[in-house]
Structure formats: C-alpha cells, structure tokens
KETORZA-650240 format. One line per 4 residues: their letters; for each residue x, y, z negated of N, C-alpha, C. Coordinates in steps of 0.05 Angstrom, whole numbers. Each point is the difference from the previous one (the first is absolute). Example, Ala and Ser with C-alpha at 12.3 -4.5 7.8 and 13.67 -1.06 7.14 Angstrom:
REM residues 2
AS	264:-114:-156:-18:24:0:18:24:0 ~ -7:21:14:16:24:-1:-15:22:-14
END
This chain:
REM residues 327
XXXX	929:3894:-27:-10:3:-28:2:-27:-14 ~ 9:-1:-25:1:-25:-14:-27:-12:-4 ~ -1:-27:0:-26:-13:-3:-9:3:-29 ~ -27:2:-3:-11:3:-27:3:-25:-15
XXXX	-4:-23:12:3:-26:-13:15:-18:19 ~ 26:-1:-1:16:-16:19:-7:-29:-1 ~ -6:-11:-24:-6:-28:-2:-25:-7:15 ~ -21:15:-4:-25:-5:14:3:4:30
XXXX	15:21:8:5:4:28:16:-23:13 ~ 19:-10:-15:16:-23:10:-18:-25:3 ~ -18:-4:-18:-18:-23:2:-18:3:24 ~ -11:24:4:-18:4:23:16:-3:26
XXXX	24:11:1:16:-2:24:8:-29:6 ~ 7:-15:-20:7:-28:4:-23:-16:12 ~ -24:7:-8:-24:-14:11:-4:8:30 ~ 5:25:6:-3:9:28:22:-12:17
XXXX	24:-2:-11:22:-12:16:-4:-29:5 ~ -14:-14:-18:-6:-28:5:-19:-2:24 ~ -18:19:3:-18:0:23:16:6:25 ~ 19:19:-2:17:7:23:15:-25:10
XXXX	12:-15:-18:15:-24:8:-19:-20:12 ~ -24:-3:-10:-19:-19:11:-8:8:28 ~ -5:25:5:-9:9:26:23:-3:21 ~ 24:5:-9:23:-3:19:4:-30:5
XXXX	-3:-16:-21:4:-29:3:-20:-13:18 ~ -23:12:5:-20:-11:18:9:3:29 ~ 18:19:5:10:5:27:28:-12:5 ~ 17:3:-20:28:-10:2:2:-26:-15
XXXX	6:-22:14:1:-26:-11:29:-9:-7 ~ 3:-12:-23:26:-12:-7:22:19:-7 ~ -6:25:-5:21:20:-6:-6:15:-26 ~ -8:-15:-21:-8:12:-25:24:15:-13
XXXX	23:-12:1:24:14:-12:6:25:15 ~ -3:0:26:6:24:17:-21:21:-7 ~ -25:-7:-2:-21:20:-7:6:13:-26 ~ 7:-17:-20:7:11:-27:23:20:2
XXXX	21:-7:14:24:17:1:-6:26:15 ~ -16:-2:21:-8:25:15:-16:18:-19 ~ -19:-11:-14:-15:16:-19:17:12:-22 ~ 20:-15:-9:19:10:-20:14:24:12
XXXX	9:-1:25:14:22:12:-18:25:2 ~ -25:-4:8:-19:23:3:-7:11:-28 ~ -5:-17:-19:-6:10:-27:24:15:-13 ~ 24:-7:9:24:13:-11:5:26:15
XXXX	-15:5:21:4:25:16:22:-2:20 ~ 9:-24:7:23:-3:18:-7:-12:27 ~ 21:-5:15:-2:-12:27:11:-29:-1 ~ -8:-16:20:9:-27:0:9:-8:28
XXXX	20:-18:1:10:-11:25:-8:-29:2 ~ -17:-6:20:-10:-27:4:18:-14:21 ~ 12:-23:-8:18:-14:17:-12:-28:5 ~ -5:-7:25:-11:-26:6:-3:-4:30
XXXX	-3:-25:8:-3:-7:28:-26:10:11 ~ -2:2:27:-25:9:12:-23:-19:-7 ~ -24:11:-1:-24:-16:-4:-7:-7:-28 ~ 13:13:-20:-6:-6:-28:-20:19:-12
XXXX	-11:18:15:-22:17:-10:9:26:-11 ~ 23:10:8:10:25:-11:-18:24:9 ~ -6:1:25:-18:21:10:-28:-1:-12 ~ -11:-24:-1:-26:-4:-11:0:7:-30
XXXX	21:-5:-14:2:6:-28:-2:31:-4 ~ 15:15:16:0:29:-3:-28:11:7 ~ -12:-10:22:-27:9:7:-20:-6:-22 ~ 2:-23:-12:-18:-8:-21:4:17:-25
XXXX	25:5:-7:6:18:-23:-12:27:4 ~ 3:11:24:-12:27:5:-30:0:-5 ~ -14:-21:9:-29:-1:-4:-7:-3:-29 ~ 12:-20:-13:-7:-7:-28:7:23:-19
XXXX	23:13:5:8:22:-18:-11:27:9 ~ -15:1:21:-12:25:9:20:20:11 ~ 22:-10:12:21:18:9:-1:3:31 ~ 8:23:9:3:6:29:25:-15:9
XXXX	-3:-22:14:23:-17:8:5:3:30 ~ 25:1:7:8:1:28:24:-18:5 ~ 5:-6:25:22:-18:7:17:12:22 ~ 26:-2:-2:18:8:21:18:-23:7
XXXX	0:-7:26:17:-22:10:27:13:7 ~ 21:-7:-15:26:13:5:14:-13:24 ~ 11:16:17:15:-9:23:25:18:3 ~ 20:-9:15:25:15:2:-4:28:12
XXXX	-20:4:16:-4:27:13:-18:18:-17 ~ -9:-9:-23:-17:17:-17:16:23:-12 ~ -10:24:3:13:24:-10:-12:9:-26 ~ 16:16:-16:-11:9:-26:-26:15:2
XXXX	-3:16:21:-25:15:4:-24:-18:5 ~ 5:-24:10:-22:-18:5:-13:-10:-25 ~ 14:2:-23:-13:-9:-25:-5:24:-19 ~ 16:21:2:-4:23:-18:-18:21:11
XXXX	-1:2:27:-16:21:13:18:21:12 ~ -12:18:15:16:21:13:-17:24:5 ~ 13:22:8:-14:25:6:-6:1:30 ~ -23:9:7:-7:4:28:-8:30:4
XXXX	5:10:24:-6:28:7:-28:1:12 ~ -17:16:-13:-28:3:10:-5:29:7 ~ -19:3:19:-8:27:8:-30:2:-4 ~ -8:22:-14:-29:4:-5:-13:15:24
XXXX	-25:6:-3:-15:13:21:11:28:8 ~ 13:13:-19:10:27:5:28:0:12 ~ 11:-24:4:27:-2:12:22:0:-21 ~ -8:1:-26:21:-1:-21:9:-28:-4
XXXX	26:-3:-2:12:-26:-4:10:-4:-29 ~ -3:-24:-10:9:-6:-27:6:-30:-2 ~ 18:-6:-18:6:-28:-5:-19:-12:-21 ~ -8:-25:5:-17:-14:-19:12:-27:-6
XXXX	2:-7:-25:11:-25:-8:-20:-23:2 ~ 7:-20:15:-17:-24:3:12:-22:-17 ~ -16:-9:-19:10:-19:-19:4:-28:13 ~ 21:-13:-8:5:-27:9:-13:-21:-18
XXXX	3:-26:7:-13:-21:-15:10:-2:-29 ~ 23:12:-7:10:-2:-27:-19:15:-19 ~ -17:17:10:-19:15:-17:-24:-17:-5 ~ 4:-20:-18:-21:-18:-8:6:-8:-29
XXXX	-16:-18:-11:5:-8:-27:13:-28:-2 ~ -2:-16:21:13:-26:0:10:-4:29 ~ 26:0:3:12:-3:27:14:-27:2 ~ -7:-15:21:15:-24:7:21:7:20
XXXX	25:-2:-8:23:4:18:8:-27:11 ~ -11:-8:22:3:-28:10:28:-2:14 ~ 15:-20:-10:27:-5:10:17:25:0 ~ 4:11:-24:14:25:-4:29:-2:10
XXXX	11:-23:-1:28:-3:9:4:1:30 ~ -22:2:15:3:3:29:2:30:9 ~ -6:18:-18:3:29:6:29:9:-3 ~ 7:21:13:27:11:-2:5:11:-28
XXXX	25:2:-8:5:12:-27:-12:28:-4 ~ -1:15:22:-11:27:-2:-30:-1:-8 ~ -15:-17:12:-28:-3:-6:-4:-13:-27 ~ 16:-20:-7:-2:-11:-27:5:21:-21
XXXX	19:17:4:7:21:-20:-24:19:-3 ~ -14:7:22:-22:18:-3:-22:-12:-17 ~ -6:-26:4:-20:-13:-16:9:-3:-29 ~ 24:-8:-4:10:-4:-27:2:26:-16
XXXX	5:22:14:0:26:-14:-29:7:-9 ~ -19:-6:18:-28:5:-8:-8:-17:-23 ~ 10:-25:-1:-7:-18:-22:11:11:-26 ~ 24:11:0:12:9:-24:-11:27:-10
XXXX	-5:18:19:-7:28:-7:-30:5:2 ~ -15:-18:13:-29:3:3:-7:26:15 ~ 17:7:19:-4:24:17:16:-3:25 ~ -8:16:20:14:0:26:8:29:6
XXXX	25:4:7:9:27:7:0:3:30 ~ -15:20:10:-3:5:29:3:30:5 ~ 18:7:17:4:28:7:4:18:-24 ~ 14:-10:-20:6:16:-23:-22:1:-21
XXXX	-22:-15:4:-22:1:-19:-5:-29:-10 ~ -7:-2:-26:-6:-26:-12:-30:-6:4 ~ -5:-24:9:-28:-10:3:-3:-23:-20 ~ -15:5:-22:-4:-21:-20:-16:-23:10
XXXX	7:-24:-9:-14:-24:8:-24:-5:-19 ~ -19:-15:8:-23:-5:-17:9:-15:-26 ~ -17:1:-19:5:-15:-25:-25:-17:-6 ~ 5:-26:-6:25:-14:-1:11:-5:28
XXXX	26:-5:1:14:-7:25:18:-23:-4 ~ -5:-22:15:17:-24:-3:7:-11:28 ~ 23:-11:2:10:-13:24:4:-29:-5 ~ -11:-17:16:5:-28:0:14:-6:27
XXXX	26:-4:-1:16:-5:24:5:-30:3 ~ 2:-9:25:4:-28:5:26:-4:15 ~ 12:-24:-4:24:-8:15:-4:-30:8 ~ 10:-6:23:-1:-27:10:29:-12:-4
XXXX	3:-19:-18:27:-10:-6:11:-20:21 ~ -17:-7:19:9:-21:19:16:12:23 ~ -11:21:12:14:12:24:13:26:-8 ~ 26:2:3:15:24:-8:12:15:24
XXXX	-3:-11:24:11:13:24:-15:26:6 ~ 15:21:4:-11:26:6:-13:14:-23 ~ 9:-7:-25:-11:13:-24:21:18:-12 ~ -9:17:-18:17:18:-16:-5:-5:-29
XXXX	15:-18:-13:-5:-7:-28:1:25:-17 ~ -18:1:-20:-1:23:-18:25:1:-17 ~ 13:23:-3:23:2:-18:-8:-5:-29 ~ 19:-6:-16:-5:-7:-28:-14:23:-15
XXXX	9:25:5:-12:23:-14:-29:3:8 ~ -8:-7:24:-27:3:8:-17:-23:-10 ~ 12:-24:-1:-15:-23:-12:-8:6:-29 ~ 17:15:-14:-5:6:-28:-25:16:-4
XXXX	-10:13:21:-24:16:-3:-25:-17:-2 ~ 2:-25:7:-23:-18:-3:0:-12:-28 ~ -22:3:-13:-3:-10:-28:4:-31:0 ~ -12:-14:19:2:-29:0:6:-9:29
XXXX	15:-22:2:1:-15:25:-15:-26:-4 ~ -21:-3:15:-19:-23:-3:4:-19:23 ~ 9:-24:-6:5:-20:20:-25:-17:4 ~ -9:-3:25:-24:-16:6:9:-27:10
XXXX	-12:-21:-10:6:-27:9:-25:-12:12 ~ 3:-24:12:-23:-13:12:-19:-10:-22 ~ -26:1:6:-20:-8:-21:1:-30:-5 ~ -11:-8:-23:-3:-29:-5:-20:-12:18
XXXX	0:-27:1:-17:-14:20:-30:6:-4 ~ -9:0:-25:-29:5:-5:-7:29:8 ~ 18:19:-6:-6:28:7:0:3:30 ~ 18:-13:14:1:2:29:-25:-13:12
XXXX	-10:-22:-12:-24:-13:10:-24:19:-3 ~ -2:14:-24:-22:19:-4:2:23:20 ~ 25:9:5:4:22:19:-10:-8:28 ~ 7:-24:9:-9:-9:26:-30:-1:3
XXXX	-13:-10:-21:-29:-2:1:-13:28:0 ~ 12:19:-15:-12:26:-3:5:19:24 ~ 22:-5:14:7:19:21:-5:-8:28 ~ -9:-25:4:-5:-10:27:-29:-6:6
XXXX	-17:8:-19:-29:-4:4:-14:27:5 ~ -23:3:-10:-15:25:3:14:22:-14 ~ -3:25:9:14:22:-13:-6:2:-30 ~ 21:5:-15:-3:2:-29:-11:27:-8
XXXX	-12:1:-24:-9:25:-11:24:18:-6 ~ -1:25:6:23:17:-5:5:4:-30 ~ 24:8:-7:7:6:-28:-17:23:-10 ~ -5:1:-26:-17:21:-11:17:18:-19
XXXX	-5:26:0:15:18:-17:-8:-5:-30 ~ 21:3:-17:-4:-4:-28:8:26:-15 ~ 24:10:6:10:24:-13:-1:24:20 ~ 7:23:-11:2:24:16:28:12:-5
XXXX	10:18:17:27:11:-4:4:12:-27 ~ -20:14:-10:3:13:-27:3:-21:-22 ~ -14:-23:3:3:-21:-20:27:-12:1 ~ 12:-3:24:28:-10:2:19:19:-14
XXXX	-3:26:4:17:19:-13:-3:-2:-31 ~ -25:-3:-9:-4:-3:-29:13:-25:-10 ~ -1:-22:16:12:-25:-9:30:3:-1 ~ 12:15:19:29:4:-1:8:16:-25
XXXX	-16:20:-8:5:15:-24:-2:-18:-25 ~ -20:-18:1:-4:-17:-23:23:-20:-3 ~ 10:-10:22:23:-18:-1:24:12:-15 ~ 5:25:5:22:14:-13:-4:4:-30
XXXX	-25:-3:-9:-6:3:-28:3:-26:-16 ~ 1:-23:13:2:-25:-14:27:-2:-15 ~ 0:-9:-25:24:-1:-15:18:-23:9 ~ 26:4:-2:20:-21:6:16:-6:-25
XXXX	-1:-24:-9:15:-7:-25:30:0:4 ~ 14:2:-23:29:0:1:12:-25:13 ~ -13:-23:-5:10:-25:11:-1:1:30 ~ -22:10:12:-3:2:29:19:20:11
XXXX	3:23:-14:19:21:9:28:-11:1 ~ 8:-14:-21:27:-11:-1:4:-21:22 ~ -21:-15:6:2:-20:21:4:12:27 ~ -14:22:5:3:15:25:28:10:4
XXXX	10:13:-22:28:10:2:20:-22:3 ~ -4:-22:-14:19:-23:2:-1:-12:28 ~ -24:-1:12:-2:-12:27:13:18:21 ~ -5:26:-1:11:18:20:30:3:-3
XXXX	9:4:-25:29:3:-4:15:-26:5 ~ -13:-22:-5:13:-26:5:2:-6:29 ~ -15:15:17:1:-5:29:20:18:14 ~ 15:15:-15:20:18:12:28:-12:-4
XXXX	16:-1:21:27:-11:-4:17:15:-19 ~ -6:26:-4:16:16:-18:-7:-5:-30 ~ -24:-8:-6:-8:-3:-28:-9:-28:-7 ~ 0:-19:19:-8:-27:-5:19:-14:-19
XXXX	-10:-16:-18:16:-15:-19:8:-27:11 ~ -15:-9:20:5:-26:12:21:3:23 ~ 22:-15:-2:21:2:19:-9:-8:28 ~ -17:-21:2:-10:-8:26:-16:21:13
XXXX	-17:14:-15:-16:22:11:18:22:10 ~ 21:7:-15:18:22:9:14:-8:26 ~ 8:-25:3:13:-8:25:-19:-3:23 ~ -25:-5:-5:-19:-6:21:-13:25:12
XXXX	0:22:-14:-15:24:9:19:21:10 ~ -9:12:23:15:23:10:-10:26:-13 ~ -25:2:-5:-12:22:-14:-26:-8:-12 ~ -9:15:-20:-24:-8:-15:-20:23:-2
XXXX	-22:-4:-14:-21:19:-2:7:24:-17 ~ -11:24:8:5:24:-15:-23:5:-21 ~ 0:23:-12:-20:6:-20:-29:-1:11 ~ -3:5:26:-27:-1:11:-12:-27:-2
XXXX	17:-21:0:-11:-27:-4:-12:-3:-28 ~ 13:11:-20:-11:-2:-27:-26:16:-2 ~ -1:23:13:-24:16:0:-23:-16:14 ~ 7:-13:22:-20:-16:14:-11:-22:-17
XXXX	18:-13:-15:-9:-22:-18:-17:10:-22 ~ 7:23:-11:-16:12:-22:-29:5:8 ~ -3:10:25:-27:6:10:-14:-26:8 ~ 15:-18:14:-13:-24:11:-9:-19:-21
XXXX	15:-3:-22:-9:-19:-21:-25:11:-14 ~ -3:26:-3:-24:12:-10:-24:-6:18 ~ 4:4:26:-21:-4:19:-9:-30:1 ~ 20:-18:-2:-7:-28:0:-16:-8:-25
XXXX	8:11:-22:-15:-5:-25:-29:10:3 ~ -4:23:11:-27:11:3:-16:-17:20 ~ 13:-10:21:-14:-18:18:-10:-25:-14 ~ 15:-10:-20:-8:-24:-15:-18:7:-23
XXXX	-7:25:-4:-18:7:-22:14:3:-26 ~ 27:5:0:15:3:-25:8:29:-3 ~ 4:9:-25:5:28:-6:30:6:-3 ~ 17:-21:2:29:4:-2:14:-22:15
XXXX	22:6:14:14:-21:15:16:-18:-19 ~ 8:-23:11:15:-20:-15:25:-8:16 ~ 16:-17:-11:24:-10:14:-8:-16:25 ~ -23:-12:0:-10:-15:23:-3:19:24
XXXX	-9:24:-5:-3:20:21:27:7:12 ~ 20:4:-17:27:6:9:10:-22:18 ~ -3:-25:-9:9:-23:15:-14:-2:27 ~ -26:5:0:-16:-3:25:7:21:20
XXXX	8:23:-9:6:23:19:29:4:5 ~ 17:-17:-11:29:4:3:8:-3:30 ~ -11:-20:13:8:-4:29:-10:23:18 ~ -26:7:0:-8:22:18:12:27:-6
XXXX	9:4:-25:13:26:-7:29:0:7 ~ 14:-23:-2:29:0:2:10:-10:28 ~ -16:-16:14:11:-14:23:10:19:22 ~ -12:24:3:9:19:20:18:21:-11
XXXX	8:-3:-25:18:20:-13:27:-13:-7 ~ 5:-24:10:25:-14:-5:11:-11:26 ~ 26:-5:1:13:-12:23:22:-19:-8 ~ 2:-22:13:21:-20:-6:26:9:13
XXXX	21:-7:-13:27:5:11:5:-19:23 ~ 21:6:16:6:-17:22:8:-28:-9 ~ 15:-2:-22:8:-26:-10:-24:-17:-9 ~ -20:13:-13:-24:-14:-9:-16:-10:24
XXXX	-3:16:21:-14:-9:23:14:-24:14 ~ 27:1:0:15:-22:11:-3:-26:-15 ~ -4:3:-27:-4:-24:-16:-29:-9:-1 ~ -18:14:14:-28:-8:1:-16:7:-25
XXXX	9:20:-15:-14:9:-24:-26:15:9 ~ -22:-5:-12:-25:13:6:-6:22:-21 ~ -10:23:10:-6:22:-18:-22:-8:-20 ~ -19:-16:10:-22:-9:-18:11:-17:-23
XXXX	21:-15:5:12:-16:-22:12:17:-21 ~ 13:22:8:12:18:-19:-22:14:-17 ~ -21:8:13:-22:13:-15:-13:-20:-19 ~ -3:-24:8:-11:-21:-17:17:-3:-25
XXXX	27:0:4:18:-3:-23:-2:24:-19 ~ -4:23:10:-3:24:-17:-26:-1:-15 ~ -21:-11:12:-26:-2:-13:1:-20:-23 ~ 14:-22:5:2:-21:-21:14:11:-25
XXX	18:19:3:14:11:-23:-18:18:-17 ~ -23:7:11:-18:18:-16:-15:-15:-21 ~ -3:-27:3:-16:-15:-18:13:-2:-28
END
C-alpha cells in the first residue's frame, strides 16, 4: 500500500536507520563503508557478494545484521561435496501409526530471511545454480511443486580472493544476480586497535534488535517511491552505456573491455542510489550517490580484455575514469 505521507515516513525511517548503523558499528569495527553498502543492498531488496580475506568480520557482520534487523539469519559453509538438496531441502518418506506412507518436504537452510553463503565459489556449479535460482525466483522447486521462500529473503555470499585452488568461480551471468559486489579491506590502525581491545577482554554485550522484517519490507517499498532527477537518471545511463565496449565513446575503454554491464546494472544503480540517499536522510539521490556506488555495482559486471590484462590495466581505473566524466 502506498504510504500516506512518504516524506514523514522517510524522515522516521532515516532516524531508525541511523540507529541501525550505530548498533552494527558497535560490533563491526573499521568497516563503515562496508556496513553502508550492505544496508544499501538490503534496502534495495537485493543480494550482495562480499569479497575479502579471512578474518575481516564477514560472518560476524551477517550475524549482527540478522539481530539488528530482526531477521531469521542462517549460515551455510560451502564445500565441493555440498549438494543442492543440502541447502534447498528434500523429501523424506515417513510412515504413520497406521502404516500409511507419505512424502514430507524437509526445508533446507535456504528457508530463512538472511542467508550467509560462505565461500560460495567452493561449491560445485550444480549447487551454486540451485542457490542462485532461489535468489532470483524466491522459491524452490521440489518434486514438481514450488516452495515459496520467506519474505524478505536476502543472500550475502562471501568469496576469498586469496586462495583459488579447488574453487568454481561464479559465471558472469550468475554474478549479475548480485546487486552489489562489496570488497572488504583491512581496517585502519585506530579501528583495529579498538577491535583488539573490544574482542579480547570480557564478553561484549550482544547486538540489539532495532527493526523487524515487516519494517524492512516497508523500507524497501519506500525506497522505490523516492524520486530520481533527470540529471541522476542521465548519469546512470551514461555510466552504464559508457562501460560497454559496444556503446562506449572512449576508444581506450572499448579496447580494454571484453564485455560490459547489462540493463540490470542500471536497474541496480537506480535502486541503490535511492537507498543510499535514504540512509543519509535525503529524499532524493544525487550524482555523489552514483559516483559512490559505481564500483560495487559495476566491478562484477565487467571484464578486461586479454590485451588490457597484459598491459596491467586495472578495472577500478576504468570505472574511475567513467565516474570522472559524470562531473
């Protein structure tokens, strides 16, 4: 249902989201940008791919998000021997007291509201496809019947960029299902100092819930109601079309890219810039929002050509050049 007063609702939600960020920040140190981008993905109704070295707090972040947002959160550690039924569920044959037998569907861990798919690239392509289909369709097909997933339903998948032996990298078409790719880096010195003091002493107070699932759904609906100006819309189109070798006006970009982002990237940017504006307490996105979200939206939807990789061209450098042209 449309909000009776979207402006008042946006103001109230912005105040609640400030509390959400504060509660998460009390547990996760030195990752403010990551927290903001993950919240942007959830407010946009999408999924996120977290890429970072071990020990940067990815698992703790998902657990904390589940508590603060009031979501039923679960975690699956992906391994090469993991089968699709291990995450989606399967049917078992049961016999009642009268001797009558019947199949009963036992739900897998994917039937939750926030799923952490830990090291998703370690699972076989078959298992990856089962999860990614659930992400896209919000349902699981078992024995010819559809089993709807809870609402809201979000997946935060992780990848370890250091060790690639024995992994199955996600294909480009499956990467496109993630709204954002969020890269985690090492914390600054002061943040790491605070983390050491907080995590090696007496047990910390647990995170406290702030929102409920229904409130997150209402926030996602409100994000879609925020207006987007023509300037921001044109910037999104220019950024996405400029990142494709077929439509790029820059000769260097055309030579450096093997393939570029599709229309889903523009859709992701349209939702993400609205969500980022709402997180900052603004009622409409700006060009700064487009620039800030260009990397997490585009970095997993583009690929360098062989010649560009041989020359040492970095994908981040190309995206930076595209962002500078928006000014």
